[in-house]
py3Dmol code that shows the C-alpha trace and the ligand (Angstrom):
import py3Dmol

protein = """\
ATOM      1  CA  MET A   1       0.000   0.000   0.000  1.00  0.00           C
ATOM      2  CA  VAL A   2       0.969   3.568  -0.500  1.00  0.00           C
ATOM      3  CA  SER A   3       1.799   5.416   2.641  1.00  0.00           C
ATOM      4  CA  GLY A   4       1.509   9.134   2.936  1.00  0.00           C
ATOM      5  CA  ASN A   5      -0.141  11.891   4.870  1.00  0.00           C
ATOM      6  CA  LEU A   6      -3.892  12.030   4.806  1.00  0.00           C
ATOM      7  CA  PRO A   7      -5.081  14.288   2.031  1.00  0.00           C
ATOM      8  CA  SER A   8      -5.295  17.768   3.409  1.00  0.00           C
ATOM      9  CA  ASP A   9      -6.289  20.950   1.719  1.00  0.00           C
ATOM     10  CA  LYS A  10      -4.588  22.944   4.425  1.00  0.00           C
ATOM     11  CA  GLN A  11      -1.224  22.143   3.010  1.00  0.00           C
ATOM     12  CA  GLU A  12       0.736  24.978   1.484  1.00  0.00           C
ATOM     13  CA  PRO A  13       0.952  24.929  -2.286  1.00  0.00           C
ATOM     14  CA  ASN A  14       4.324  24.323  -3.853  1.00  0.00           C
ATOM     15  CA  SER A  15       6.547  27.327  -3.439  1.00  0.00           C
ATOM     16  CA  SER A  16       8.515  26.431  -6.546  1.00  0.00           C
ATOM     17  CA  VAL A  17       7.326  25.730 -10.069  1.00  0.00           C
ATOM     18  CA  ARG A  18      10.546  24.126 -11.261  1.00  0.00           C
ATOM     19  CA  ILE A  19      10.558  20.511 -12.254  1.00  0.00           C
ATOM     20  CA  ALA A  20      12.445  17.955 -10.227  1.00  0.00           C
ATOM     21  CA  GLY A  21      14.152  15.080 -11.979  1.00  0.00           C
ATOM     22  CA  SER A  22      17.096  14.281 -14.165  1.00  0.00           C
ATOM     23  CA  ASN A  23      16.023  16.518 -17.042  1.00  0.00           C
ATOM     24  CA  ALA A  24      15.147  19.431 -14.789  1.00  0.00           C
ATOM     25  CA  PRO A  25      16.051  22.792 -16.243  1.00  0.00           C
ATOM     26  CA  THR A  26      18.849  24.612 -14.539  1.00  0.00           C
ATOM     27  CA  LYS A  27      18.068  27.453 -12.201  1.00  0.00           C
ATOM     28  CA  GLY A  28      16.520  30.432 -13.942  1.00  0.00           C
ATOM     29  CA  GLU A  29      15.112  28.349 -16.798  1.00  0.00           C
ATOM     30  CA  PRO A  30      11.693  27.215 -15.625  1.00  0.00           C
ATOM     31  CA  ARG A  31       9.872  24.876 -17.970  1.00  0.00           C
ATOM     32  CA  THR A  32       6.526  26.189 -19.066  1.00  0.00           C
ATOM     33  CA  TYR A  33       3.581  24.378 -17.544  1.00  0.00           C
ATOM     34  CA  VAL A  34       2.047  21.599 -19.637  1.00  0.00           C
ATOM     35  CA  GLY A  35      -0.899  19.666 -18.199  1.00  0.00           C
ATOM     36  CA  ARG A  36      -3.172  17.021 -19.658  1.00  0.00           C
ATOM     37  CA  PHE A  37      -6.424  15.114 -19.324  1.00  0.00           C
ATOM     38  CA  ALA A  38      -6.250  11.522 -20.523  1.00  0.00           C
ATOM     39  CA  PRO A  39      -9.644   9.795 -20.791  1.00  0.00           C
ATOM     40  CA  SER A  40     -10.138   6.159 -21.789  1.00  0.00           C
ATOM     41  CA  PRO A  41     -12.927   5.665 -24.354  1.00  0.00           C
ATOM     42  CA  THR A  42     -14.717   3.033 -22.285  1.00  0.00           C
ATOM     43  CA  GLY A  43     -17.936   5.043 -22.029  1.00  0.00           C
ATOM     44  CA  PRO A  44     -19.227   8.609 -21.975  1.00  0.00           C
ATOM     45  CA  LEU A  45     -17.754  11.242 -19.683  1.00  0.00           C
ATOM     46  CA  HIS A  46     -19.366  11.042 -16.221  1.00  0.00           C
ATOM     47  CA  ALA A  47     -19.308  13.140 -13.062  1.00  0.00           C
ATOM     48  CA  GLY A  48     -16.104  11.485 -11.821  1.00  0.00           C
ATOM     49  CA  SER A  49     -14.111  12.038 -14.999  1.00  0.00           C
ATOM     50  CA  LEU A  50     -15.381  15.636 -15.226  1.00  0.00           C
ATOM     51  CA  VAL A  51     -13.845  16.408 -11.810  1.00  0.00           C
ATOM     52  CA  ALA A  52     -10.433  15.263 -13.081  1.00  0.00           C
ATOM     53  CA  ALA A  53     -10.871  17.089 -16.408  1.00  0.00           C
ATOM     54  CA  LEU A  54     -11.934  20.338 -14.741  1.00  0.00           C
ATOM     55  CA  ALA A  55      -9.172  20.218 -12.107  1.00  0.00           C
ATOM     56  CA  SER A  56      -6.437  19.614 -14.679  1.00  0.00           C
ATOM     57  CA  TRP A  57      -7.800  22.331 -16.993  1.00  0.00           C
ATOM     58  CA  LEU A  58      -8.083  24.866 -14.143  1.00  0.00           C
ATOM     59  CA  ASP A  59      -4.593  24.091 -12.907  1.00  0.00           C
ATOM     60  CA  ALA A  60      -3.131  24.649 -16.392  1.00  0.00           C
ATOM     61  CA  ARG A  61      -5.116  27.854 -16.925  1.00  0.00           C
ATOM     62  CA  ALA A  62      -4.280  29.185 -13.437  1.00  0.00           C
ATOM     63  CA  ALA A  63      -0.579  28.543 -14.019  1.00  0.00           C
ATOM     64  CA  GLY A  64      -0.663  30.204 -17.444  1.00  0.00           C
ATOM     65  CA  GLY A  65       0.129  26.863 -19.048  1.00  0.00           C
ATOM     66  CA  THR A  66      -0.926  24.589 -21.893  1.00  0.00           C
ATOM     67  CA  TRP A  67      -3.618  21.923 -21.522  1.00  0.00           C
ATOM     68  CA  LEU A  68      -3.695  18.786 -23.654  1.00  0.00           C
ATOM     69  CA  VAL A  69      -6.194  16.009 -24.199  1.00  0.00           C
ATOM     70  CA  ARG A  70      -4.879  12.539 -24.898  1.00  0.00           C
ATOM     71  CA  VAL A  71      -7.223   9.643 -25.613  1.00  0.00           C
ATOM     72  CA  GLU A  72      -5.936   6.458 -23.970  1.00  0.00           C
ATOM     73  CA  ASP A  73      -7.272   3.977 -26.522  1.00  0.00           C
ATOM     74  CA  ILE A  74      -4.842   1.083 -26.230  1.00  0.00           C
ATOM     75  CA  ASP A  75      -7.201  -1.481 -24.716  1.00  0.00           C
ATOM     76  CA  PRO A  76      -9.642  -2.267 -27.568  1.00  0.00           C
ATOM     77  CA  PRO A  77     -11.546  -5.015 -25.684  1.00  0.00           C
ATOM     78  CA  ARG A  78     -12.667  -2.431 -23.098  1.00  0.00           C
ATOM     79  CA  GLU A  79     -13.480   0.329 -25.562  1.00  0.00           C
ATOM     80  CA  ILE A  80     -16.931   1.432 -26.693  1.00  0.00           C
ATOM     81  CA  ARG A  81     -17.374   2.494 -30.289  1.00  0.00           C
ATOM     82  CA  GLY A  82     -17.999   6.233 -30.506  1.00  0.00           C
ATOM     83  CA  ALA A  83     -17.055   6.911 -26.874  1.00  0.00           C
ATOM     84  CA  ALA A  84     -13.934   8.938 -27.721  1.00  0.00           C
ATOM     85  CA  ASP A  85     -15.846  11.323 -29.990  1.00  0.00           C
ATOM     86  CA  ASP A  86     -18.595  11.557 -27.409  1.00  0.00           C
ATOM     87  CA  ILE A  87     -16.085  12.483 -24.670  1.00  0.00           C
ATOM     88  CA  LEU A  88     -14.421  15.126 -26.847  1.00  0.00           C
ATOM     89  CA  LYS A  89     -17.775  16.615 -27.790  1.00  0.00           C
ATOM     90  CA  THR A  90     -18.807  16.811 -24.126  1.00  0.00           C
ATOM     91  CA  LEU A  91     -15.522  18.476 -23.128  1.00  0.00           C
ATOM     92  CA  ASP A  92     -16.093  20.959 -25.927  1.00  0.00           C
ATOM     93  CA  CYS A  93     -19.607  21.778 -24.666  1.00  0.00           C
ATOM     94  CA  PHE A  94     -18.129  22.399 -21.222  1.00  0.00           C
ATOM     95  CA  GLY A  95     -15.487  24.793 -22.560  1.00  0.00           C
ATOM     96  CA  LEU A  96     -12.599  22.391 -21.870  1.00  0.00           C
ATOM     97  CA  VAL A  97     -10.773  22.339 -25.203  1.00  0.00           C
ATOM     98  CA  SER A  98      -7.290  20.955 -25.860  1.00  0.00           C
ATOM     99  CA  ASP A  99      -4.706  23.598 -26.778  1.00  0.00           C
ATOM    100  CA  ARG A 100      -3.082  21.213 -29.261  1.00  0.00           C
ATOM    101  CA  PRO A 101      -4.574  18.585 -31.581  1.00  0.00           C
ATOM    102  CA  VAL A 102      -5.896  15.658 -29.534  1.00  0.00           C
ATOM    103  CA  ASP A 103      -3.407  12.823 -29.213  1.00  0.00           C
ATOM    104  CA  TRP A 104      -4.355   9.151 -29.587  1.00  0.00           C
ATOM    105  CA  GLN A 105      -2.333   6.459 -27.836  1.00  0.00           C
ATOM    106  CA  SER A 106      -3.287   3.875 -30.459  1.00  0.00           C
ATOM    107  CA  ARG A 107      -1.217   5.870 -32.988  1.00  0.00           C
ATOM    108  CA  ARG A 108       1.870   5.889 -30.787  1.00  0.00           C
ATOM    109  CA  THR A 109       2.576   2.216 -30.216  1.00  0.00           C
ATOM    110  CA  ASP A 110       5.929   2.463 -32.027  1.00  0.00           C
ATOM    111  CA  ARG A 111       7.080   4.789 -29.227  1.00  0.00           C
ATOM    112  CA  TYR A 112       6.121   2.224 -26.605  1.00  0.00           C
ATOM    113  CA  ALA A 113       8.020  -0.457 -28.528  1.00  0.00           C
ATOM    114  CA  GLU A 114      11.044   1.835 -28.616  1.00  0.00           C
ATOM    115  CA  ALA A 115      10.856   2.361 -24.835  1.00  0.00           C
ATOM    116  CA  LEU A 116      10.580  -1.390 -24.256  1.00  0.00           C
ATOM    117  CA  ASN A 117      13.632  -1.930 -26.467  1.00  0.00           C
ATOM    118  CA  ARG A 118      15.592   0.585 -24.425  1.00  0.00           C
ATOM    119  CA  LEU A 119      14.635  -1.221 -21.219  1.00  0.00           C
ATOM    120  CA  ARG A 120      15.573  -4.584 -22.748  1.00  0.00           C
ATOM    121  CA  GLY A 121      18.878  -3.107 -23.845  1.00  0.00           C
ATOM    122  CA  THR A 122      19.733  -2.073 -20.307  1.00  0.00           C
ATOM    123  CA  GLY A 123      18.526  -5.365 -18.830  1.00  0.00           C
ATOM    124  CA  LEU A 124      15.619  -3.670 -17.066  1.00  0.00           C
ATOM    125  CA  ALA A 125      12.862  -5.577 -18.888  1.00  0.00           C
ATOM    126  CA  TYR A 126      12.489  -9.335 -19.078  1.00  0.00           C
ATOM    127  CA  PRO A 127       9.919 -11.776 -20.482  1.00  0.00           C
ATOM    128  CA  CYS A 128       7.550 -13.687 -18.225  1.00  0.00           C
ATOM    129  CA  SER A 129       5.223 -16.367 -19.559  1.00  0.00           C
ATOM    130  CA  CYS A 130       3.533 -17.087 -16.228  1.00  0.00           C
ATOM    131  CA  SER A 131      -0.240 -17.197 -16.289  1.00  0.00           C
ATOM    132  CA  ARG A 132      -2.288 -15.680 -13.490  1.00  0.00           C
ATOM    133  CA  ARG A 133      -2.875 -19.191 -12.216  1.00  0.00           C
ATOM    134  CA  ALA A 134       0.838 -20.027 -12.199  1.00  0.00           C
ATOM    135  CA  LEU A 135       1.573 -16.826 -10.272  1.00  0.00           C
ATOM    136  CA  ALA A 136      -1.141 -17.575  -7.729  1.00  0.00           C
ATOM    137  CA  ALA A 137       0.307 -21.064  -7.272  1.00  0.00           C
ATOM    138  CA  ALA A 138       3.824 -19.649  -6.841  1.00  0.00           C
ATOM    139  CA  ALA A 139       2.525 -17.189  -4.251  1.00  0.00           C
ATOM    140  CA  ALA A 140       0.696 -19.974  -2.417  1.00  0.00           C
ATOM    141  CA  ARG A 141       3.986 -21.845  -2.018  1.00  0.00           C
ATOM    142  CA  ARG A 142       5.397 -18.827  -0.173  1.00  0.00           C
ATOM    143  CA  PRO A 143       2.973 -18.029   2.636  1.00  0.00           C
ATOM    144  CA  ASP A 144       5.150 -15.140   3.801  1.00  0.00           C
ATOM    145  CA  TRP A 145       4.815 -13.454   0.383  1.00  0.00           C
ATOM    146  CA  PRO A 146       2.118 -10.748  -0.159  1.00  0.00           C
ATOM    147  CA  VAL A 147      -0.545 -12.094  -2.531  1.00  0.00           C
ATOM    148  CA  ASP A 148      -0.485  -9.212  -5.039  1.00  0.00           C
ATOM    149  CA  VAL A 149       3.289  -8.906  -5.296  1.00  0.00           C
ATOM    150  CA  TYR A 150       5.014 -10.614  -8.224  1.00  0.00           C
ATOM    151  CA  PRO A 151       7.030 -13.492  -6.740  1.00  0.00           C
ATOM    152  CA  GLY A 152       9.971 -13.012  -9.112  1.00  0.00           C
ATOM    153  CA  THR A 153       9.420 -16.312 -10.903  1.00  0.00           C
ATOM    154  CA  CYS A 154      11.084 -15.255 -14.178  1.00  0.00           C
ATOM    155  CA  THR A 155      13.664 -12.694 -13.054  1.00  0.00           C
ATOM    156  CA  THR A 156      16.464 -14.958 -14.231  1.00  0.00           C
ATOM    157  CA  GLY A 157      14.690 -16.327 -17.334  1.00  0.00           C
ATOM    158  CA  PRO A 158      11.222 -17.517 -18.352  1.00  0.00           C
ATOM    159  CA  SER A 159       9.950 -20.476 -16.382  1.00  0.00           C
ATOM    160  CA  ARG A 160       8.499 -21.945 -19.593  1.00  0.00           C
ATOM    161  CA  SER A 161       9.824 -21.535 -23.089  1.00  0.00           C
ATOM    162  CA  ARG A 162       6.443 -21.816 -24.814  1.00  0.00           C
ATOM    163  CA  GLY A 163       3.349 -19.704 -24.928  1.00  0.00           C
ATOM    164  CA  PRO A 164       2.787 -15.970 -25.034  1.00  0.00           C
ATOM    165  CA  PHE A 165       4.790 -13.869 -22.637  1.00  0.00           C
ATOM    166  CA  ALA A 166       4.524 -10.505 -20.974  1.00  0.00           C
ATOM    167  CA  TRP A 167       7.382  -8.086 -20.430  1.00  0.00           C
ATOM    168  CA  ARG A 168       8.056  -7.012 -16.874  1.00  0.00           C
ATOM    169  CA  LEU A 169      10.064  -4.122 -15.514  1.00  0.00           C
ATOM    170  CA  ARG A 170      12.860  -5.031 -13.120  1.00  0.00           C
ATOM    171  CA  VAL A 171      11.849  -2.501 -10.467  1.00  0.00           C
ATOM    172  CA  PRO A 172      14.493  -0.551  -8.594  1.00  0.00           C
ATOM    173  CA  ASN A 173      15.162  -1.863  -5.103  1.00  0.00           C
ATOM    174  CA  GLY A 174      14.253   0.742  -2.530  1.00  0.00           C
ATOM    175  CA  THR A 175      11.557   3.230  -1.738  1.00  0.00           C
ATOM    176  CA  VAL A 176      10.158   5.602  -4.361  1.00  0.00           C
ATOM    177  CA  GLU A 177       9.067   8.846  -2.761  1.00  0.00           C
ATOM    178  CA  PHE A 178       7.337  11.871  -4.147  1.00  0.00           C
ATOM    179  CA  GLU A 179       5.518  14.934  -2.895  1.00  0.00           C
ATOM    180  CA  ASP A 180       1.899  15.108  -3.993  1.00  0.00           C
ATOM    181  CA  ARG A 181       0.625  18.696  -3.948  1.00  0.00           C
ATOM    182  CA  ARG A 182      -2.429  17.650  -1.949  1.00  0.00           C
ATOM    183  CA  ALA A 183      -1.644  14.343  -0.229  1.00  0.00           C
ATOM    184  CA  GLY A 184       1.879  15.350   0.775  1.00  0.00           C
ATOM    185  CA  ARG A 185       4.709  12.866   0.912  1.00  0.00           C
ATOM    186  CA  VAL A 186       3.909   9.485  -0.607  1.00  0.00           C
ATOM    187  CA  ALA A 187       6.273   6.527  -0.421  1.00  0.00           C
ATOM    188  CA  GLN A 188       6.163   2.986  -1.723  1.00  0.00           C
ATOM    189  CA  HIS A 189       8.762   0.235  -1.717  1.00  0.00           C
ATOM    190  CA  LEU A 190       8.335  -1.078  -5.258  1.00  0.00           C
ATOM    191  CA  SER A 191      10.110  -4.413  -4.997  1.00  0.00           C
ATOM    192  CA  ARG A 192       8.473  -5.329  -1.694  1.00  0.00           C
ATOM    193  CA  GLU A 193       5.001  -3.858  -2.267  1.00  0.00           C
ATOM    194  CA  VAL A 194       4.470  -4.258  -6.030  1.00  0.00           C
ATOM    195  CA  GLY A 195       7.197  -6.413  -7.530  1.00  0.00           C
ATOM    196  CA  ASP A 196       8.315  -6.417 -11.155  1.00  0.00           C
ATOM    197  CA  PHE A 197       5.188  -5.209 -12.945  1.00  0.00           C
ATOM    198  CA  VAL A 198       3.957  -5.790 -16.497  1.00  0.00           C
ATOM    199  CA  ILE A 199       4.778  -3.167 -19.128  1.00  0.00           C
ATOM    200  CA  ARG A 200       3.605  -5.213 -22.104  1.00  0.00           C
ATOM    201  CA  ARG A 201       0.824  -7.696 -21.565  1.00  0.00           C
ATOM    202  CA  ARG A 202       0.755 -11.366 -22.583  1.00  0.00           C
ATOM    203  CA  ASP A 203      -1.982 -10.539 -25.087  1.00  0.00           C
ATOM    204  CA  GLY A 204       0.390  -8.098 -26.801  1.00  0.00           C
ATOM    205  CA  LEU A 205      -1.352  -4.943 -25.586  1.00  0.00           C
ATOM    206  CA  TRP A 206       0.703  -2.172 -24.002  1.00  0.00           C
ATOM    207  CA  ALA A 207       0.325  -1.704 -20.280  1.00  0.00           C
ATOM    208  CA  TYR A 208      -1.133   1.591 -19.109  1.00  0.00           C
ATOM    209  CA  GLN A 209       1.930   2.309 -16.933  1.00  0.00           C
ATOM    210  CA  LEU A 210       4.356   2.275 -19.855  1.00  0.00           C
ATOM    211  CA  ALA A 211       2.146   4.208 -22.275  1.00  0.00           C
ATOM    212  CA  VAL A 212       1.371   6.963 -19.803  1.00  0.00           C
ATOM    213  CA  VAL A 213       5.004   7.482 -18.842  1.00  0.00           C
ATOM    214  CA  VAL A 214       6.251   7.550 -22.446  1.00  0.00           C
ATOM    215  CA  ASP A 215       3.496   9.938 -23.565  1.00  0.00           C
ATOM    216  CA  ASP A 216       3.802  12.345 -20.650  1.00  0.00           C
ATOM    217  CA  ALA A 217       7.524  12.694 -21.303  1.00  0.00           C
ATOM    218  CA  GLU A 218       7.183  13.061 -25.049  1.00  0.00           C
ATOM    219  CA  GLN A 219       4.430  15.661 -24.749  1.00  0.00           C
ATOM    220  CA  GLY A 220       6.511  17.621 -22.256  1.00  0.00           C
ATOM    221  CA  VAL A 221       3.904  17.239 -19.507  1.00  0.00           C
ATOM    222  CA  THR A 222       5.149  19.013 -16.390  1.00  0.00           C
ATOM    223  CA  ASP A 223       2.056  18.639 -14.215  1.00  0.00           C
ATOM    224  CA  ILE A 224      -0.317  15.730 -13.745  1.00  0.00           C
ATOM    225  CA  VAL A 225      -3.641  16.501 -12.090  1.00  0.00           C
ATOM    226  CA  ARG A 226      -5.899  13.442 -11.826  1.00  0.00           C
ATOM    227  CA  GLY A 227      -8.066  11.386  -9.484  1.00  0.00           C
ATOM    228  CA  ALA A 228      -6.715  10.080  -6.187  1.00  0.00           C
ATOM    229  CA  ASP A 229      -7.475   6.511  -7.289  1.00  0.00           C
ATOM    230  CA  LEU A 230      -4.248   6.763  -9.306  1.00  0.00           C
ATOM    231  CA  LEU A 231      -2.138   7.838  -6.329  1.00  0.00           C
ATOM    232  CA  ASP A 232      -0.892   4.299  -5.756  1.00  0.00           C
ATOM    233  CA  ASN A 233       0.082   3.946  -9.437  1.00  0.00           C
ATOM    234  CA  THR A 234       2.370   6.940  -9.215  1.00  0.00           C
ATOM    235  CA  PRO A 235       5.408   5.287  -7.584  1.00  0.00           C
ATOM    236  CA  ARG A 236       5.371   2.667 -10.368  1.00  0.00           C
ATOM    237  CA  GLN A 237       5.271   5.422 -12.977  1.00  0.00           C
ATOM    238  CA  ILE A 238       8.116   7.262 -11.274  1.00  0.00           C
ATOM    239  CA  GLY A 239      10.092   3.994 -11.165  1.00  0.00           C
ATOM    240  CA  LEU A 240       9.556   3.658 -14.924  1.00  0.00           C
ATOM    241  CA  GLN A 241      10.495   7.303 -15.548  1.00  0.00           C
ATOM    242  CA  ARG A 242      13.774   6.736 -13.722  1.00  0.00           C
ATOM    243  CA  SER A 243      14.457   3.493 -15.582  1.00  0.00           C
ATOM    244  CA  LEU A 244      13.941   5.337 -18.887  1.00  0.00           C
ATOM    245  CA  ARG A 245      15.804   8.445 -17.653  1.00  0.00           C
ATOM    246  CA  LEU A 246      12.752  10.635 -18.141  1.00  0.00           C
ATOM    247  CA  PRO A 247      11.825  13.629 -15.996  1.00  0.00           C
ATOM    248  CA  THR A 248       9.259  13.275 -13.221  1.00  0.00           C
ATOM    249  CA  PRO A 249       6.323  15.698 -13.401  1.00  0.00           C
ATOM    250  CA  ARG A 250       4.643  17.282 -10.390  1.00  0.00           C
ATOM    251  CA  TYR A 251       1.513  15.493  -9.167  1.00  0.00           C
ATOM    252  CA  LEU A 252      -1.782  16.680  -7.749  1.00  0.00           C
ATOM    253  CA  HIS A 253      -4.329  13.961  -6.991  1.00  0.00           C
ATOM    254  CA  VAL A 254      -7.839  15.318  -6.471  1.00  0.00           C
ATOM    255  CA  PRO A 255     -10.724  13.605  -4.622  1.00  0.00           C
ATOM    256  CA  ILE A 256     -12.560  10.940  -6.576  1.00  0.00           C
ATOM    257  CA  VAL A 257     -16.333  10.824  -6.844  1.00  0.00           C
ATOM    258  CA  VAL A 258     -17.975   7.786  -5.255  1.00  0.00           C
ATOM    259  CA  ASN A 259     -21.541   6.472  -5.467  1.00  0.00           C
ATOM    260  CA  GLU A 260     -23.819   5.826  -2.481  1.00  0.00           C
ATOM    261  CA  ARG A 261     -22.093   2.468  -1.935  1.00  0.00           C
ATOM    262  CA  GLY A 262     -18.717   4.160  -1.671  1.00  0.00           C
ATOM    263  CA  GLU A 263     -17.505   2.819  -5.032  1.00  0.00           C
ATOM    264  CA  LYS A 264     -15.561   4.978  -7.467  1.00  0.00           C
ATOM    265  CA  LEU A 265     -17.901   6.269 -10.170  1.00  0.00           C
ATOM    266  CA  SER A 266     -17.377   4.424 -13.421  1.00  0.00           C
ATOM    267  CA  LYS A 267     -19.419   2.838 -16.130  1.00  0.00           C
ATOM    268  CA  GLN A 268     -19.292  -0.423 -14.143  1.00  0.00           C
ATOM    269  CA  THR A 269     -20.674   1.218 -10.995  1.00  0.00           C
ATOM    270  CA  GLY A 270     -23.540   2.843 -12.861  1.00  0.00           C
ATOM    271  CA  ALA A 271     -22.287   6.379 -13.466  1.00  0.00           C
ATOM    272  CA  ARG A 272     -24.695   8.381 -15.614  1.00  0.00           C
ATOM    273  CA  ALA A 273     -23.471  10.279 -18.654  1.00  0.00           C
ATOM    274  CA  LEU A 274     -23.165  14.029 -18.191  1.00  0.00           C
ATOM    275  CA  VAL A 275     -25.911  16.242 -19.604  1.00  0.00           C
ATOM    276  CA  ARG A 276     -24.342  18.381 -22.332  1.00  0.00           C
ATOM    277  CA  THR A 277     -27.153  20.915 -22.267  1.00  0.00           C
ATOM    278  CA  ASP A 278     -26.500  21.575 -18.553  1.00  0.00           C
ATOM    279  CA  ALA A 279     -22.811  22.479 -18.753  1.00  0.00           C
ATOM    280  CA  LEU A 280     -23.056  25.088 -15.993  1.00  0.00           C
ATOM    281  CA  GLY A 281     -24.851  22.744 -13.581  1.00  0.00           C
ATOM    282  CA  GLU A 282     -22.455  19.867 -14.258  1.00  0.00           C
ATOM    283  CA  LEU A 283     -19.413  22.132 -13.846  1.00  0.00           C
ATOM    284  CA  GLU A 284     -20.823  23.556 -10.585  1.00  0.00           C
ATOM    285  CA  ARG A 285     -21.257  20.036  -9.202  1.00  0.00           C
ATOM    286  CA  ALA A 286     -17.703  19.090 -10.205  1.00  0.00           C
ATOM    287  CA  TRP A 287     -16.410  22.286  -8.581  1.00  0.00           C
ATOM    288  CA  ALA A 288     -18.303  21.565  -5.336  1.00  0.00           C
ATOM    289  CA  HIS A 289     -16.783  18.096  -5.311  1.00  0.00           C
ATOM    290  CA  LEU A 290     -13.350  19.696  -5.328  1.00  0.00           C
ATOM    291  CA  GLY A 291     -14.334  21.256  -1.991  1.00  0.00           C
ATOM    292  CA  LEU A 292     -14.592  24.823  -3.263  1.00  0.00           C
ATOM    293  CA  ALA A 293     -17.282  27.379  -2.399  1.00  0.00           C
ATOM    294  CA  PRO A 294     -20.089  28.035  -4.920  1.00  0.00           C
ATOM    295  CA  LEU A 295     -19.255  30.591  -7.611  1.00  0.00           C
ATOM    296  CA  ARG A 296     -22.799  31.784  -8.386  1.00  0.00           C
ATOM    297  CA  ALA A 297     -22.131  32.336 -12.065  1.00  0.00           C
ATOM    298  CA  ASP A 298     -24.929  32.844 -14.596  1.00  0.00           C
ATOM    299  CA  THR A 299     -23.102  31.405 -17.566  1.00  0.00           C
ATOM    300  CA  ARG A 300     -20.529  28.723 -18.279  1.00  0.00           C
ATOM    301  CA  ASP A 301     -17.885  31.220 -19.330  1.00  0.00           C
ATOM    302  CA  VAL A 302     -18.332  33.408 -16.251  1.00  0.00           C
ATOM    303  CA  PHE A 303     -18.123  30.262 -14.131  1.00  0.00           C
ATOM    304  CA  LEU A 304     -14.870  29.179 -15.792  1.00  0.00           C
ATOM    305  CA  ARG A 305     -13.301  32.648 -15.474  1.00  0.00           C
ATOM    306  CA  ARG A 306     -14.103  32.874 -11.759  1.00  0.00           C
ATOM    307  CA  ALA A 307     -13.013  29.303 -11.194  1.00  0.00           C
ATOM    308  CA  ILE A 308      -9.583  30.025 -12.719  1.00  0.00           C
ATOM    309  CA  GLU A 309      -9.136  33.006 -10.373  1.00  0.00           C
ATOM    310  CA  LEU A 310     -10.033  31.010  -7.284  1.00  0.00           C
ATOM    311  CA  TRP A 311      -7.918  28.043  -8.355  1.00  0.00           C
ATOM    312  CA  ARG A 312      -4.987  30.386  -8.849  1.00  0.00           C
ATOM    313  CA  GLU A 313      -5.405  31.789  -5.326  1.00  0.00           C
ATOM    314  CA  ARG A 314      -5.631  28.280  -3.911  1.00  0.00           C
ATOM    315  CA  TRP A 315      -2.844  26.529  -5.801  1.00  0.00           C
ATOM    316  CA  TRP A 316      -0.767  29.129  -7.634  1.00  0.00           C
ATOM    317  CA  PRO A 317      -0.352  32.268  -5.539  1.00  0.00           C
ATOM    318  CA  ALA A 318       0.946  35.166  -7.635  1.00  0.00           C
ATOM    319  CA  HIS A 319       4.594  34.793  -6.701  1.00  0.00           C
ATOM    320  CA  THR A 320       4.829  31.312  -8.184  1.00  0.00           C
ATOM    321  CA  ILE A 321       3.179  31.979 -11.567  1.00  0.00           C
ATOM    322  CA  LEU A 322       5.392  31.458 -14.569  1.00  0.00           C
ATOM    323  CA  PRO A 323       5.557  34.135 -17.206  1.00  0.00           C
ATOM    324  CA  PRO A 324       3.469  33.035 -20.200  1.00  0.00           C
TER     325      PRO A 324
END
"""
ligand_1 = """\
1
ZN
Zn 7.014 -15.661 -15.304
"""
view = py3Dmol.view(width=600, height=400)
view.addModel(protein, "pdb")
view.setStyle({"model": 0}, {"cartoon": {"style": "trace"}})
view.addModel(ligand_1, "xyz")
view.setStyle({"model": 1}, {"stick": {}})
view.zoomTo()
view.show()
């Protein structure tokens, strides 16, 4: 599990806007803010995804930055025909429009292959043909081993020479730590708490972790604002960034929306599609979910303008704003 401080909105915002990491600009050369929203086309936009979209858009606007939309369409079995266009149309109706042409992960698989090759070349990726069942059996033989952690079956070579295989990342030994702008310090020991994780699946599809890390770096994303359900994915992504010698963005994980049973809103848990003709109402509800006081705007555009101002006061006080 991820450890970290309880989410608190009392925490001071970052006093610096410079990027940490190996590719960090030298002092006096701040990188311009680039943020993104990355929906999966598994259904229409719902209240939960709107909170993440709005928060990332506001953060980019408040920081004087660029906001991108990237469609994460690399898992065809889960995708719904027409969902991507539907999501983009809804974002458009809500005034949340990408500053650059929308990017599609399905058109970028050669970049993921290139990243995998680099990891293979440095001995950081290895094939694993173990099925779920084989892994469960291996874990059962080691009662002291946490159930969800890869038992390291193939670290020194595939256990079987036949059958499809996945590629796993040899995770760095030690704790990955980062400072979330809202949750504070988050730490996870990758090899003990996660184990070598899959970066290309046995079915040949690219794993989310690899695609997201490669794309964020290539698009120059400096700031990731997304739902807190992804907080415990972040150490894995930072581990991958380090293995590929890519910079680590700043992170802000915002509250997720849950239904009356406490489940994260999703198509599976019965989330309703947003009503395009009620952009103002839907945006107001997303804003309230972010814990911010009502804006009492009469129109969508007035709402968005006021929201940017308040977001700037909350997260980007004047002294930290980058010049445009
Ligand atoms: Zn294996």
